[in-house]
N, CA and C of each residue as an Amber inpcrd file, in Angstrom:
protein
   453
  10.8920000  -7.4170000  -2.2230000  10.4230000  -6.1840000  -1.6410000
   9.0170000  -6.3360000  -1.0630000   8.2810000  -7.3160000  -1.5320000
   6.9030000  -7.4700000  -1.0870000   6.8040000  -7.9830000   0.3460000
   7.5830000  -8.9770000   0.7040000   7.4650000  -9.5850000   2.0220000
   8.6890000  -9.3820000   2.9020000   9.8100000  -9.0470000   2.3390000
  11.0560000  -9.0640000   3.0860000  11.5160000  -7.7190000   3.5970000
  12.6670000  -7.7680000   4.1880000  13.2260000  -6.5820000   4.8280000
  13.7250000  -5.5370000   3.8400000  14.0560000  -5.9310000   2.6040000
  14.5820000  -4.9180000   1.6860000  13.5140000  -3.9090000   1.2720000
  12.2560000  -4.3020000   1.2570000  11.1940000  -3.3320000   0.9960000
  11.1390000  -2.2800000   2.0890000  11.2880000  -2.7330000   3.3280000
  11.3640000  -1.8050000   4.4590000  12.6000000  -0.9270000   4.3060000
  13.7090000  -1.5270000   3.8730000  14.9410000  -0.7630000   3.6620000
  14.7680000   0.3440000   2.6390000  14.0570000   0.0590000   1.5530000
  13.7990000   1.0930000   0.5350000  13.0010000   2.2550000   1.1260000
  12.0140000   1.9310000   1.9530000  11.2200000   2.9740000   2.6080000
  12.0860000   3.7690000   3.5790000  12.9230000   3.0870000   4.3440000
  13.8080000   3.7830000   5.2880000  14.7400000   4.7550000   4.5660000
  15.2340000   4.3630000   3.4000000  16.1010000   5.2680000   2.6360000
  15.3430000   6.5110000   2.1970000  14.0870000   6.3480000   1.8540000
  13.2830000   7.5030000   1.4680000  12.9950000   8.3830000   2.6850000
  12.7360000   7.7730000   3.8340000  12.5880000   8.5550000   5.0690000
  13.8600000   9.3460000   5.3450000  14.9910000   8.6850000   5.2010000
  16.2690000   9.3590000   5.4380000  16.4460000  10.5440000   4.4920000
  16.1370000  10.3480000   3.2190000  16.3110000  11.4310000   2.2530000
  15.4400000  12.6340000   2.5890000  14.2540000  12.3900000   3.1140000
  13.3430000  13.4850000   3.4360000  13.6810000  14.1210000   4.7810000
  13.9440000  13.3050000   5.7940000  14.1250000  13.8390000   7.1510000
  15.5720000  14.1270000   7.5170000  16.5000000  13.4630000   6.8390000
  17.9420000  13.5470000   7.1490000  18.2610000  12.9970000   8.5430000
  17.3690000  12.1870000   9.0830000  17.6190000  11.5620000  10.3820000
  18.4670000  10.3110000  10.1670000  19.6520000  10.3120000  10.7620000
  20.6370000   9.2490000  10.5440000  20.1320000   7.8670000  10.9500000
  19.1760000   7.8100000  11.8690000  18.6910000   6.5020000  12.3220000
  18.0760000   5.7100000  11.1750000  17.4240000   6.3870000  10.2310000
  16.8140000   5.6780000   9.1100000  17.8770000   5.0670000   8.2050000
  18.9250000   5.8090000   7.9460000  20.0260000   5.2820000   7.1450000
  20.7020000   4.1240000   7.8770000  20.9040000   4.2630000   9.1730000
  21.5450000   3.1980000   9.9550000  20.7190000   1.9130000   9.9130000
  19.3980000   2.0320000  10.0480000  18.5360000   0.8450000   9.9700000
  18.6410000   0.2020000   8.5880000  18.6340000   1.0240000   7.5360000
  18.7460000   0.5000000   6.1700000  20.0780000  -0.2210000   5.9760000
  21.1330000   0.3310000   6.5380000  22.4410000  -0.3090000   6.4160000
  22.4940000  -1.6280000   7.1880000  21.7860000  -1.7070000   8.3000000
  21.6990000  -2.9760000   9.0300000  20.9600000  -4.0260000   8.2020000
  19.9140000  -3.5980000   7.5180000  19.1930000  -4.5130000   6.6300000
  20.1270000  -4.9870000   5.5220000  20.9130000  -4.0830000   4.9710000
  21.8600000  -4.4550000   3.9160000  22.8490000  -5.4930000   4.4220000
  23.3490000  -5.2790000   5.6110000  24.3130000  -6.2230000   6.1790000
  23.6730000  -7.6040000   6.3660000  22.4150000  -7.6200000   6.7650000
  21.7240000  -8.8880000   6.9970000  21.3790000  -9.6130000   5.6980000
  21.2270000  -8.8890000   4.6020000  20.8050000  -9.5160000   3.3440000
  21.9460000  -9.6900000   2.3470000  23.0750000  -9.1050000   2.6040000
  24.1940000  -9.1650000   1.6640000  24.6650000 -10.6050000   1.4730000
  24.7240000 -11.0290000   0.2010000  25.2440000 -12.3470000  -0.1270000
  24.3500000 -13.5120000   0.2370000  23.1200000 -13.2340000   0.6160000
  22.2180000 -14.3130000   1.0280000  21.6190000 -15.0090000  -0.1880000
  21.1450000 -16.2090000   0.0280000  20.5830000 -17.0400000  -1.0260000
  19.1330000 -16.6560000  -1.2920000  18.7920000 -16.5910000  -2.5620000
  17.4200000 -16.3180000  -2.9860000  17.1990000 -17.0830000  -4.2860000
  16.0500000 -17.7150000  -4.4560000  15.8720000 -18.5480000  -5.6440000
  15.0660000 -17.8970000  -6.7610000  14.4800000 -16.7310000  -6.5260000
  13.6760000 -16.0930000  -7.5630000  14.4020000 -14.8730000  -8.1200000
  14.3000000 -14.6350000  -9.4280000  14.9770000 -13.4790000 -10.0140000
  14.1620000 -12.1890000  -9.9700000  12.8730000 -12.2340000  -9.6830000
  11.9740000 -11.0990000  -9.8330000  12.1520000  -9.9690000  -8.8380000
  11.2950000  -8.9590000  -8.9920000  11.4080000  -7.7310000  -8.2040000
  10.7230000  -7.8270000  -6.8400000   9.5270000  -8.3900000  -6.7750000
   8.7760000  -8.3470000  -5.5200000   9.2520000  -9.3780000  -4.5060000
   9.5540000 -10.5720000  -4.9310000   9.9920000 -11.6190000  -4.0060000
  11.2810000 -12.2720000  -4.5050000  12.1600000 -11.4750000  -5.0680000
  13.3630000 -12.0650000  -5.6310000  14.5700000 -11.1560000  -5.6260000
  15.5660000 -11.6190000  -6.3460000  16.8680000 -10.9580000  -6.3540000
  16.8460000  -9.5570000  -6.9460000  15.9980000  -9.3080000  -7.9350000
  15.9680000  -7.9670000  -8.5270000  15.4900000  -6.9250000  -7.5240000
  14.5680000  -7.3000000  -6.6610000  14.1420000  -6.3950000  -5.5920000
  15.2560000  -6.1270000  -4.6000000  15.9990000  -7.1680000  -4.2670000
  17.1380000  -7.0000000  -3.3640000  18.1870000  -6.1140000  -4.0240000
  18.4430000  -6.3700000  -5.3080000  19.4030000  -5.5480000  -6.0430000
  18.9870000  -4.0930000  -6.1170000  17.6920000  -3.8550000  -6.2940000
  17.1750000  -2.4870000  -6.3220000  17.4510000  -1.7760000  -5.0030000
  17.2580000  -2.4740000  -3.9020000  17.5620000  -1.9040000  -2.5910000
  19.0370000  -1.5160000  -2.4960000  19.9190000  -2.3890000  -2.9460000
  21.3500000  -2.0690000  -2.8870000  21.6930000  -0.8940000  -3.8010000
  21.0130000  -0.7820000  -4.9460000  21.2370000   0.3920000  -5.8030000
  20.7540000   1.6670000  -5.1210000  19.6040000   1.5950000  -4.4550000
  19.1140000   2.7600000  -3.7070000  20.1070000   3.1550000  -2.6170000
  20.6220000   2.1590000  -1.9100000  21.5840000   2.4230000  -0.8390000
  22.8730000   3.0170000  -1.4040000  23.3150000   2.5030000  -2.5300000
  24.5000000   3.0710000  -3.1830000  24.2370000   4.5200000  -3.5930000
  23.0570000   4.7570000  -4.1210000  22.7250000   6.1070000  -4.5770000
  22.7390000   7.1040000  -3.4200000  22.2750000   6.6870000  -2.2700000
  22.2160000   7.5690000  -1.1070000  23.5920000   7.7540000  -0.4710000
  24.3750000   6.6710000  -0.3710000  25.6340000   6.7250000   0.3820000
  26.8850000   6.8820000  -0.4760000  26.7980000   6.4990000  -1.7450000
  27.9650000   6.4500000  -2.6530000  29.0140000   5.4430000  -2.1830000
  28.6390000   4.5120000  -1.3270000  29.5470000   3.4780000  -0.8310000
  29.6000000   2.3480000  -1.8620000  30.7730000   2.1170000  -2.4280000
  30.9470000   1.1620000  -3.5230000  30.6090000  -0.2740000  -3.1360000
  30.6280000  -0.6150000  -1.8500000  30.2840000  -1.9880000  -1.4630000
  28.8570000  -2.3380000  -1.8690000  27.9670000  -1.3380000  -1.8560000
  26.5770000  -1.5940000  -2.2220000  26.4350000  -1.7860000  -3.7270000
  27.2070000  -1.0690000  -4.5020000  27.2020000  -1.2630000  -5.9510000
  27.7960000  -2.6330000  -6.2950000  28.8420000  -3.0390000  -5.5950000
  29.4180000  -4.3730000  -5.8180000  28.3920000  -5.4680000  -5.5150000
  27.6360000  -5.2920000  -4.4470000  26.6150000  -6.2880000  -4.1130000
  25.5330000  -6.3210000  -5.1880000  25.1350000  -5.1700000  -5.6960000
  24.1450000  -5.1320000  -6.7770000  24.6780000  -5.8590000  -8.0090000
  25.9480000  -5.6810000  -8.3270000  26.5550000  -6.3960000  -9.4560000
  26.5800000  -7.9010000  -9.2100000  26.8780000  -8.3050000  -7.9980000
  26.8780000  -9.7230000  -7.6500000  25.4770000 -10.3180000  -7.8120000
  24.4860000  -9.5690000  -7.3890000  23.0990000 -10.0150000  -7.5330000
  22.7360000 -10.1170000  -9.0080000  23.1660000  -9.1580000  -9.8130000
  22.8770000  -9.1910000 -11.2510000  23.4590000 -10.4490000 -11.8920000
  24.6410000 -10.8230000 -11.4670000  25.2230000 -12.0670000 -11.9920000
  24.3240000 -13.2520000 -11.6530000  23.8730000 -13.3250000 -10.4100000
  23.0140000 -14.4380000  -9.9980000  21.6830000 -14.4140000 -10.7520000
  21.1470000 -13.2220000 -10.9910000  19.9180000 -13.0980000 -11.7790000
  20.1540000 -13.6130000 -13.1980000  21.3120000 -13.2960000 -13.7620000
  21.5930000 -13.6800000 -15.1540000  21.5730000 -15.1910000 -15.3560000
  21.7780000 -15.9460000 -14.3090000  21.7560000 -17.4040000 -14.4200000
  20.3630000 -17.9270000 -14.7730000  19.3460000 -17.1070000 -14.5830000
  17.9670000 -17.5060000 -14.8580000  17.4810000 -17.0880000 -16.2460000
  18.2880000 -16.3560000 -16.9900000  17.8090000 -15.8570000 -18.2780000
  17.5920000 -16.9970000 -19.2710000  16.5570000 -16.8420000 -20.0740000
  16.2200000 -17.8160000 -21.1060000  16.1700000 -17.0900000 -22.4390000
  16.8370000 -17.6380000 -23.4310000  16.8370000 -17.0290000 -24.7630000
  15.4390000 -17.1260000 -25.3660000  14.9680000 -15.9850000 -25.8630000
  13.6760000 -15.9210000 -26.5320000  13.8650000 -15.0540000 -27.7680000
  13.8250000 -15.6550000 -28.9250000  14.0750000 -14.8950000 -30.1460000
  15.4540000 -14.2640000 -30.0940000  15.4800000 -12.9520000 -30.2670000
  16.7460000 -12.2230000 -30.2170000  17.0270000 -11.6340000 -28.8380000
  16.1960000 -11.9400000 -27.8690000  16.3670000 -11.3820000 -26.5300000
  16.3660000 -12.4540000 -25.4610000  16.0540000 -12.0140000 -24.2680000
  15.9720000 -12.9390000 -23.1380000  14.7010000 -12.6520000 -22.3560000
  14.2870000 -13.6200000 -21.5810000  13.1640000 -13.4620000 -20.6630000
  13.5260000 -14.1990000 -19.3810000  12.7560000 -13.9130000 -18.3420000
  13.0320000 -14.5060000 -17.0390000  11.7810000 -15.1940000 -16.5130000
  11.9810000 -16.2820000 -15.7730000  10.8310000 -16.9760000 -15.2050000
  10.2020000 -16.1550000 -14.0850000   8.9150000 -16.3630000 -13.9240000
   8.1810000 -15.6120000 -12.9110000   7.9200000 -16.4170000 -11.6610000
   6.7320000 -16.2340000 -11.1250000   6.3330000 -16.8260000  -9.8530000
   6.5930000 -18.3300000  -9.8250000   7.2840000 -18.7590000  -8.8050000
   7.6250000 -20.1720000  -8.5810000   8.4340000 -20.7700000  -9.7320000
   9.0080000 -19.9190000 -10.5600000   9.8370000 -20.3370000 -11.6950000
   9.0670000 -21.2460000 -12.6490000   7.7260000 -21.1030000 -12.6730000
   6.8700000 -22.0120000 -13.4290000   6.8060000 -21.7010000 -14.9190000
   7.2070000 -20.5420000 -15.3270000   7.1600000 -20.1800000 -16.7400000
   7.6770000 -18.7730000 -16.9300000   7.9690000 -18.4190000 -18.1530000
   8.4610000 -17.0790000 -18.4480000   7.3230000 -16.0800000 -18.3220000
   7.5860000 -14.9530000 -17.6780000   6.5670000 -13.9180000 -17.5310000
   7.1680000 -12.5620000 -17.8690000   6.2890000 -11.6330000 -18.1830000
   6.7440000 -10.2890000 -18.5420000   6.3050000  -9.2380000 -17.5350000
   5.7700000  -9.6370000 -16.4130000   5.2640000  -8.6610000 -15.4490000
   6.3900000  -8.0430000 -14.6210000   6.0600000  -6.9430000 -13.9660000
   7.0360000  -6.2460000 -13.1210000   7.3130000  -7.0160000 -11.8330000
   6.2860000  -7.5420000 -11.2130000   6.4290000  -8.1380000  -9.8840000
   7.3510000  -9.3470000  -9.8780000   7.1250000 -10.2780000 -10.7860000
   7.8670000 -11.5380000 -10.7170000   8.7150000 -11.8290000 -11.9420000
   8.5310000 -11.0990000 -13.0130000   9.1480000 -11.5020000 -14.2650000
  10.1360000 -10.5380000 -14.8840000  10.1530000 -10.5650000 -16.1900000
  11.1750000  -9.9030000 -16.9890000  11.2010000  -8.3910000 -16.8160000
  10.0690000  -7.7510000 -16.6850000  10.0630000  -6.2880000 -16.5590000
  10.7470000  -5.8440000 -15.2720000  10.4530000  -6.4900000 -14.1630000
  11.1180000  -6.1430000 -12.9010000  12.6130000  -6.3670000 -12.9670000
  13.0190000  -7.4820000 -13.5660000  14.4470000  -7.7560000 -13.7540000
  15.0560000  -6.6890000 -14.6500000  14.3470000  -6.3340000 -15.7140000
  14.8510000  -5.3260000 -16.6490000  15.0540000  -3.9640000 -16.0080000
  14.1190000  -3.5460000 -15.1670000  14.2870000  -2.2660000 -14.4710000
  15.5300000  -2.2840000 -13.5940000  15.7270000  -3.3770000 -12.8540000
  16.9110000  -3.4930000 -12.0040000  18.1880000  -3.4430000 -12.8400000
  18.2530000  -4.2470000 -13.8920000  19.4690000  -4.2870000 -14.7130000
  19.7170000  -2.9590000 -15.4170000  18.6590000  -2.2960000 -15.8400000
  18.8040000  -0.9840000 -16.4790000  19.4040000   0.0240000 -15.5140000
  18.9020000   0.0470000 -14.2980000  19.4740000   0.9550000 -13.2910000
  20.9240000   0.6080000 -13.0080000  21.2310000  -0.6650000 -12.9290000
  22.6010000  -1.0910000 -12.6570000  23.5400000  -0.6210000 -13.7630000
  23.1110000  -0.7550000 -15.0050000  23.9340000  -0.3210000 -16.1360000
  24.1220000   1.1890000 -16.1690000  23.2550000   1.9140000 -15.4740000
  23.3460000   3.3720000 -15.4000000  23.8630000   3.8250000 -14.0430000
  24.7200000   3.0110000 -13.4380000  25.3910000   3.3560000 -12.1840000
  24.4040000   3.6760000 -11.0610000  23.3140000   2.9280000 -11.0200000
  22.3400000   3.1070000  -9.9510000  21.3170000   4.1940000 -10.2130000
  21.4660000   4.9090000 -11.2960000  20.5240000   5.9710000 -11.6370000
  19.3710000   5.3640000 -12.4290000  18.3780000   6.1500000 -12.7090000
  17.2870000   5.6960000 -13.5540000  15.9910000   5.5840000 -12.7940000
  14.9740000   5.3200000 -13.5390000  13.6260000   5.3040000 -12.9780000
  13.2720000   3.9500000 -12.3920000  12.4210000   4.0060000 -11.4100000
  11.8950000   2.8150000 -10.7700000  10.3920000   3.0210000 -10.6810000
   9.6350000   1.9690000 -10.5340000   8.1760000   2.0820000 -10.5160000
   7.6310000   2.3810000  -9.1250000   8.1550000   3.4140000  -8.5060000
   7.6200000   3.9080000  -7.2460000   7.0420000   5.2930000  -7.5060000
   6.3780000   5.8560000  -6.5310000   5.8250000   7.1920000  -6.7010000
   6.9100000   8.2430000  -6.8010000   8.1260000   7.8940000  -6.4440000
   9.2360000   8.8280000  -6.5340000  10.2670000   8.3070000  -7.5360000
   9.9210000   8.3020000  -8.8460000  10.8620000   7.7540000  -9.8210000
  12.2330000   8.3830000  -9.6460000  13.2330000   7.5600000  -9.5820000
  14.6450000   7.9300000  -9.4330000  14.8710000   8.9840000  -8.3540000
  14.0630000   8.9450000  -7.3060000  14.1720000   9.8730000  -6.1780000
  13.9180000  11.3300000  -6.5960000  13.4590000  11.5970000  -7.8240000
  13.3450000  12.9760000  -8.3050000  12.3310000  13.7930000  -7.5230000
  11.2880000  13.1630000  -7.0130000  10.2960000  13.9340000  -6.2690000
  10.7340000  14.2000000  -4.8340000  11.8460000  13.6120000  -4.4250000
  12.2820000  13.8060000  -3.0450000  12.6520000  15.2450000  -2.7460000
  13.1950000  15.9370000  -3.7230000  13.5260000  17.3400000  -3.4850000
  12.2640000  18.1220000  -3.1400000  11.1850000  17.8530000  -3.8490000
   9.9110000  18.5020000  -3.5580000   9.4240000  18.1120000  -2.1660000
   9.5380000  16.8340000  -1.8240000   9.1390000  16.3690000  -0.4870000
   9.9820000  17.0270000   0.5940000  11.2800000  17.1290000   0.3440000
  12.1690000  17.7510000   1.3240000  11.7830000  19.2080000   1.5520000
  11.4750000  19.9170000   0.4750000  11.0780000  21.3210000   0.6020000
   9.7710000  21.4370000   1.3730000   8.8100000  20.5680000   1.0600000
   7.5200000  20.6100000   1.7480000   7.6810000  20.2660000   3.2280000
   8.5000000  19.2480000   3.5290000   8.7190000  18.8610000   4.9270000
   9.4060000  19.9740000   5.6960000  10.3890000  20.6070000   5.0840000
  11.0980000  21.7100000   5.7350000  10.1480000  22.8660000   6.0080000
   9.3230000  23.2000000   5.0230000   8.3570000  24.2850000   5.2030000
   7.3750000  23.9540000   6.3230000   6.9320000  22.7030000   6.3710000
   5.9930000  22.2790000   7.4140000   6.6400000  22.3840000   8.7890000
   7.8750000  21.9020000   8.9010000   8.5750000  21.9600000  10.1850000
   8.8580000  23.4020000  10.5970000   9.2320000  24.2410000   9.6320000
   9.4930000  25.6460000   9.9280000   8.2410000  26.3470000  10.4390000
   7.0800000  25.9810000   9.8910000   5.8340000  26.6250000  10.3160000
   5.4430000  26.2290000  11.7380000   5.9880000  25.1240000  12.2320000
   5.6730000  24.6650000  13.5840000   6.5190000  25.3520000  14.6420000
   7.5890000  25.9790000  14.2290000   8.4880000  26.6140000  15.2080000
   7.9480000  27.9280000  15.7050000
């Protein structure tokens, strides 16, 4: 999400939710088509598969199209290949796969947020200013009021 197109896709989905302009959803779906099934070597959220998976969960949440949920599940499988047993749990390698990390950006926390959302059918909180899209209703109301005042 930090450098690639899926971060832009997440923003486009939020634009779509607020404005209801189909072009934003169409652009996000084009990004999905371009990134679906592609190779990625990092499991993390910012520059890895968990970020890509998060985008597909967001897209599934907006469209209810099962192909996006299937892609998120496929990504989760690929992420699981990186898990390392630690005590009674697991951890994931971080930046450059150089060691196990617990941070959100590159390590276990980012992977955990993605997997948690996946286990909850794409629902759940994410570390954005609009956790689980819940603030979007407020944004939509504010945007509508602003647009109405301009007429």
